[in-house]
N, C-alpha and C positions, 0 to 999 in steps of 0.2 A: 962284225957289219962294215960295209964298206963303203965309201965316199963315191959318189955320182959323179963323173965328170961334166963341167960346164962351161961351154966355149963363150963366154962373154960378150966377145967381139962380134962374132955374129949374132949373139942377141940383141945389140944396140943397136946393130944394124937394121934387125927385123925391126925393132921399133921406129928409128928412125925413117925406115920406109913406110910405115903406117902412119907416119906426122908428127912424131916425138921430135921434139931439137934435141942436141948433142946434149944438153944436161939433165933434159929431163929424162932421155935413155939410159946415159951414166946412172942416175940416181934410181931407175927402176932396178935396172940390174944389179946393182950392188944390193939394192934390198933382196931382191929374189935372191940372190946367190946367198947371202948372210942366212935366209930363211929355210931356206933349202938345205944348207951346212948344216942347222940344227935338229933338221928332220932325222928320223932313225928307220931307216930303212932296210927291211928285210932280202937277205939274199936268196938264191935257189937253196942254197947251201943250208940257210938258217931254216928255212922251211921244211928241207928234207930231215933234217935234225929235231923238229918239233914233231914232223910226221911221224918219225920213227918212236920217239918217246911216248906220242900217245897211243899208238900201236901195242906199246909195251903195256900201257898201263890197261888200255880196253882188255887185253888178254889175261892181266891178273884179275879183271874185275870179273872176267868169265869164268875163269877158273873158281873164284869165292862164290860165286851165284850156283857152279855147277856144283861145287861142293855142298852148301846150305840146300838146295833143292834134292840132293842124294839124301842127305840126313833125316830130313821132312818125309821124304818116301819111307826110308826105313822106319821112322816114328810111326808114322800113318799104318804101316804095314804091321807094326807091334801093336798099336792100339786095336786093329780091326779084328787081328788074330787072338788078342785077350777077350775083344767083345764076343764074339763068334765062340770061344769059350765058354764064357759064364751064361751065353742062351743054351 
């Protein structure tokens, strides 16, 4: 995962324009930077890799499902044939 760039100077200026004094603005900026630095954010590449893994798993599940359905149909056909033979 990649880090996000953060312009602390511009952030502090924005806070000061909103009425924060310099010390408050710097404190909020520092807290925000530390908090956002700990966050784990997914990139587009991360999401694409996840999508590919999920598509592969879904394909495997579809194959298994078709295999079970085909087996059950064959078993059902055999059962019907046996019952018809008995009658």
